[in-house]
C-alpha positions as CSV (number, residue, x, y, z in Angstrom):
1,X,0.1,0.0,0.0
2,X,2.7,2.2,0.9
3,X,4.8,1.4,-2.2
4,X,1.6,2.1,-4.4
5,X,1.1,5.4,-2.6
6,X,5.0,6.4,-3.4
7,X,4.7,5.1,-6.7
8,X,1.5,7.5,-7.2
9,X,3.4,10.5,-6.0
10,X,6.5,9.7,-8.0
11,X,4.6,9.6,-11.1
12,X,2.8,12.8,-10.5
13,X,6.2,14.5,-9.7
14,X,7.6,13.2,-13.1
15,X,4.5,14.7,-14.9
16,X,5.0,18.0,-13.3
17,X,8.4,18.0,-14.4
18,X,7.8,17.2,-17.6
19,X,5.2,20.0,-18.0
20,X,7.7,22.1,-16.8
21,X,10.5,21.0,-19.4
22,X,7.8,21.6,-22.1
23,X,7.0,25.3,-20.8
24,X,10.8,25.7,-20.5
25,X,11.2,24.9,-24.5
26,X,8.1,27.5,-25.0
27,X,9.8,30.1,-23.0
28,X,13.2,29.5,-24.7
29,X,11.6,29.7,-28.3
30,X,10.0,33.1,-27.3
31,X,12.5,34.7,-25.6
32,X,15.7,33.7,-26.8
33,X,15.3,34.8,-30.5
34,X,13.8,38.2,-29.1
35,X,16.9,38.8,-27.1
36,X,19.0,38.0,-29.9
37,X,17.1,40.4,-32.3
38,X,16.6,43.2,-29.6
39,X,19.1,42.8,-27.3
40,X,19.6,45.8,-24.8
41,X,23.3,44.5,-23.7
42,X,25.3,42.1,-25.8
43,X,25.2,38.5,-23.8
44,X,25.6,35.0,-24.5
45,X,22.7,32.6,-24.4
46,X,24.9,30.4,-22.2
47,X,25.9,33.1,-19.7
48,X,27.2,33.1,-16.0
49,X,25.3,31.3,-13.8
50,X,22.5,30.1,-16.2
51,X,22.7,26.7,-14.9
52,X,22.0,27.6,-11.3
53,X,18.7,29.8,-12.7
54,X,17.6,27.0,-14.5
55,X,17.8,24.8,-11.1
56,X,15.6,27.7,-9.7
57,X,13.2,27.4,-12.7
58,X,12.4,23.7,-11.7
59,X,12.9,24.1,-7.7
60,X,10.5,27.5,-7.5
61,X,7.9,25.8,-10.1
62,X,7.5,22.9,-7.7
63,X,8.0,23.5,-4.1
64,X,6.7,26.9,-3.3
65,X,3.3,25.7,-4.6
66,X,2.9,23.2,-2.3
67,X,4.1,25.3,0.5
68,X,1.4,28.3,-0.3
69,X,-1.4,25.4,-0.6
70,X,-1.4,25.3,3.1
71,X,-2.1,28.9,4.5
72,X,-4.5,29.0,1.4
73,X,-6.1,25.7,2.7
74,X,-6.6,27.4,6.2
75,X,-7.8,30.7,4.8
76,X,-10.4,28.7,2.7
77,X,-11.8,27.2,6.3
78,X,-11.7,30.3,7.9
79,X,-13.6,32.0,4.9
80,X,-16.2,29.2,4.8
81,X,-19.7,30.5,4.8
82,X,-18.5,34.1,5.4
83,X,-20.7,36.8,3.5
84,X,-19.7,40.4,5.4
85,X,-22.5,42.8,4.4
86,X,-23.4,40.5,1.5
87,X,-19.9,41.7,-0.3
88,X,-18.9,38.1,-1.3
89,X,-22.4,37.2,-2.6
90,X,-22.3,40.7,-4.7
91,X,-18.7,40.3,-6.0
92,X,-19.4,36.5,-7.2
93,X,-21.9,37.6,-9.5
94,X,-19.5,39.8,-11.3
95,X,-18.6,38.8,-14.8
96,X,-15.2,37.6,-15.6
97,X,-14.4,40.9,-17.8
98,X,-14.7,42.9,-14.7
99,X,-13.1,40.4,-12.2
100,X,-10.1,39.5,-13.6
101,X,-8.6,43.2,-14.2
102,X,-9.8,43.8,-10.5
103,X,-7.9,40.8,-9.1
104,X,-4.8,41.9,-11.4
105,X,-4.9,45.3,-9.6
106,X,-5.6,44.4,-6.2
107,X,-3.2,41.4,-6.4
108,X,-0.6,43.7,-7.7
109,X,-1.3,46.1,-4.8
110,X,-0.8,43.5,-2.2
111,X,2.4,42.5,-4.0
112,X,3.7,45.8,-4.1
113,X,3.7,46.2,-0.3
114,X,5.0,42.9,0.1
115,X,8.0,43.8,-2.3
116,X,8.7,47.0,-0.5
117,X,9.0,44.7,2.6
118,X,11.4,42.5,1.1
119,X,13.6,45.6,0.5
120,X,13.0,47.1,4.0
121,X,13.0,44.8,6.5
122,X,16.6,43.3,6.9
123,X,15.5,39.7,7.6
124,X,13.3,39.7,4.5
125,X,16.0,41.2,2.4
126,X,18.4,38.3,3.2
127,X,15.8,36.3,1.0
128,X,15.2,38.9,-1.8
129,X,19.0,39.6,-2.3
130,X,19.2,36.1,-3.9
131,X,16.9,37.5,-6.9
132,X,18.7,40.9,-6.9
133,X,22.1,39.5,-7.0
134,X,22.0,39.0,-11.0
135,X,24.4,41.2,-12.7
136,X,23.1,40.5,-16.0
137,X,19.4,40.9,-16.6
138,X,17.4,38.3,-19.1
139,X,14.2,36.3,-18.9
140,X,15.7,33.5,-17.1
141,X,16.6,35.7,-14.1
142,X,13.0,35.8,-13.1
143,X,13.4,32.3,-11.7
144,X,16.4,33.1,-9.4
145,X,14.8,33.7,-5.9
146,X,14.7,32.0,-2.7
147,X,11.7,29.6,-2.1
148,X,10.7,31.8,0.8
149,X,10.7,35.0,-1.0
150,X,8.0,33.3,-3.6
151,X,6.1,32.2,-0.6
152,X,5.8,35.7,0.9
153,X,5.5,37.7,-2.3
154,X,2.5,35.0,-3.6
155,X,0.8,35.5,0.1
156,X,1.0,39.0,-0.1
157,X,-0.7,39.2,-3.3
158,X,-3.3,36.5,-2.9
159,X,-4.4,37.4,0.8
160,X,-6.3,40.4,-0.3
161,X,-8.0,38.9,-3.3
162,X,-9.3,36.2,-1.1
163,X,-10.2,38.5,1.8
164,X,-12.2,41.0,-0.5
165,X,-14.1,38.0,-1.8
166,X,-12.5,38.4,-5.3
167,X,-11.8,34.6,-5.1
168,X,-13.6,31.9,-4.0
169,X,-12.3,30.0,-1.2
170,X,-12.2,26.4,-1.6
171,X,-10.4,23.4,0.2
172,X,-10.4,21.4,-3.3
173,X,-9.2,23.7,-6.0
174,X,-7.8,27.0,-6.8
175,X,-10.1,29.7,-8.0
176,X,-10.1,29.7,-11.9
177,X,-9.8,33.4,-11.9
178,X,-6.5,33.5,-9.2
179,X,-5.0,30.8,-11.5
180,X,-5.9,33.1,-14.9
181,X,-4.3,35.9,-13.1
182,X,-1.2,33.8,-11.7
183,X,-0.5,32.4,-15.3
184,X,-0.7,36.0,-16.7
185,X,1.6,37.4,-14.2
186,X,4.3,34.6,-14.2
187,X,4.7,35.1,-18.0
188,X,4.6,38.8,-17.8
189,X,7.5,38.8,-15.0
190,X,9.7,36.6,-17.7
191,X,9.0,39.5,-20.4
192,X,10.0,42.5,-17.9
193,X,13.1,40.8,-16.8
194,X,14.0,40.1,-20.6
195,X,17.3,41.7,-22.0
196,X,15.2,43.5,-24.6
197,X,15.6,47.1,-25.6
198,X,12.0,47.8,-26.5
199,X,10.4,51.0,-25.2
200,X,6.5,51.7,-25.2
201,X,6.2,55.6,-24.7
202,X,3.2,56.6,-22.5
203,X,2.0,52.8,-22.1
204,X,5.2,52.3,-19.9
205,X,3.0,54.3,-17.1
206,X,0.0,52.0,-17.8
207,X,1.5,48.4,-17.5
208,X,5.0,47.6,-16.4
209,X,7.7,46.9,-19.4
210,X,11.3,45.6,-19.3
211,X,12.5,49.2,-18.9
212,X,10.4,49.8,-15.8
213,X,11.6,46.8,-14.0
214,X,15.2,47.0,-15.2
215,X,15.3,50.1,-13.0
216,X,14.0,48.0,-9.9
217,X,17.4,45.9,-10.5
218,X,19.6,49.0,-10.7
219,X,22.5,49.2,-8.3
220,X,23.1,52.8,-8.2
221,X,21.4,55.9,-6.2
222,X,18.0,55.0,-8.1
223,X,17.8,51.8,-6.6
224,X,14.6,50.6,-4.2
225,X,12.0,52.0,-6.8
226,X,9.4,50.5,-9.4
227,X,8.2,47.5,-6.9
228,X,5.0,47.1,-8.8
229,X,4.9,43.9,-11.4
230,X,2.0,44.9,-13.8
231,X,0.8,48.6,-12.7
232,X,3.3,51.3,-12.7
233,X,0.6,53.6,-11.2
234,X,0.8,52.3,-7.7
235,X,4.7,53.2,-7.6
236,X,3.3,56.6,-8.9
237,X,0.8,57.0,-6.1
238,X,3.3,55.9,-3.1
239,X,6.3,58.0,-4.7
240,X,8.4,55.0,-5.9
241,X,8.2,55.5,-9.5
242,X,11.5,56.0,-11.6
243,X,11.3,55.6,-15.3
244,X,13.7,58.1,-17.2
245,X,14.5,57.7,-21.0
246,X,17.8,56.1,-20.2
247,X,18.6,52.4,-19.1
248,X,20.3,51.3,-15.7
249,X,24.0,51.6,-15.9
250,X,24.8,48.7,-13.6
251,X,22.8,45.8,-11.9
252,X,23.2,43.7,-8.9
253,X,23.8,44.4,-5.1
254,X,26.8,45.3,-3.2
255,X,27.2,42.3,-1.3
256,X,28.6,39.0,-2.5
257,X,26.2,36.1,-3.1
258,X,27.0,32.5,-3.3
259,X,27.2,31.1,-7.2
260,X,25.5,27.7,-6.2
261,X,21.9,26.9,-5.6
262,X,23.0,25.4,-2.4
263,X,24.7,28.4,-1.2
264,X,22.0,30.8,-2.3
265,X,19.5,28.4,-0.4
266,X,21.7,28.9,2.9
267,X,23.0,32.3,2.5
268,X,20.0,33.8,4.0
269,X,20.3,31.7,7.2
270,X,23.9,33.1,7.4
271,X,24.5,36.0,9.9
272,X,22.9,38.9,8.6
273,X,26.5,40.6,7.6
274,X,26.7,38.0,4.5
275,X,24.0,39.5,2.5
276,X,24.3,43.2,4.1
277,X,21.1,45.4,4.9
278,X,19.3,47.0,2.3
279,X,17.7,49.5,4.4
280,X,21.2,50.9,5.2
281,X,22.3,50.7,1.7
282,X,19.0,52.6,0.7
283,X,19.6,55.0,3.4
284,X,23.1,55.9,2.2
285,X,22.2,56.1,-1.2
286,X,19.3,58.5,-0.5
287,X,21.7,60.6,1.7
288,X,24.6,60.5,-1.2
289,X,21.9,61.7,-3.6
290,X,20.4,64.5,-1.9
291,X,16.7,62.5,-2.8
292,X,14.1,61.6,-0.2
293,X,14.5,58.2,0.9
294,X,11.6,56.5,-1.3
295,X,11.2,53.6,1.5
296,X,10.1,55.4,4.4
297,X,7.2,52.9,5.2
298,X,7.7,48.8,5.4
299,X,6.8,47.3,2.8
300,X,8.0,44.0,-0.9
301,X,7.7,42.4,-4.7
302,X,5.1,40.8,-6.6
303,X,7.2,39.2,-9.0
304,X,5.1,35.7,-9.5
305,X,8.3,33.5,-10.4
306,X,8.1,30.2,-11.3
307,X,6.9,27.8,-14.0
308,X,3.6,29.5,-15.7
309,X,1.3,26.8,-14.9
310,X,2.6,25.0,-12.1
311,X,1.6,27.7,-9.6
312,X,-1.7,27.0,-10.3
313,X,-1.9,23.3,-11.4
314,X,0.4,22.1,-8.5
315,X,-1.7,24.1,-5.9
316,X,-4.8,22.7,-7.7
317,X,-3.5,18.9,-7.3
318,X,-2.4,19.7,-3.8
319,X,-5.9,21.1,-2.5
320,X,-7.4,17.8,-4.2
């Protein structure tokens, strides 16, 4: 009986890995030609640490989804039968054309504050620094992140969606609207990390673009800005937007991060000096530039990293 149970889970795991491999091939077919034809910076396909980022692609597509399923299950049970002021009943009647953009906005708002927290709170920055350690930006860098970082930002994005009744809490499956939004968000974050020199004029203030997000990864006096993953207007409202006509001169962080997957996983648990304190770095940068400190209140990033469908499909199978 135990052997049969293990065999079933092993088969399910193998199928998930196969799906991720198919998605990886599709992503390669899309982004590699684009980055060859419209490269912002000259770069090799098999660049430094590409193997590490590929490993994170599979790790972060499989395991964070299973972890997130636990608090989502608890939230579903807590909200079962709740309908404050008839809000949940009213929202449940909304058509998809209305609900999907609202869920996108609410989840991006939640992840914006989560992303800011990752930059401000020293303990959280230890984990988020792994993502910012990349000194060359391309589509695959989107996958480089500590699993804790992924779980934290996704919970910041999803919690307000469920609490506002925009998604139906269920112990059996993920809400289809949430699944669609997560798939779109994941694919879009691959795009905004891409090494592509495209500019979109006024549209850049309506939806995030490579230029907008590349400035989030800068390592000069303009760092710690552009936290929204989809809607730059959130950064504009809270004074953290920065989008000049030129591109960032340098990427990465001041601290040294291990070049291996194991090292990057363990580094955040090391003494704080290992990965530094982003809050102190930000304060120093603001002091040197004479600009106001953009992160005066705690808050972190809504990167929906990982395999495009795994976040939704794996959570669904876990609930089942």
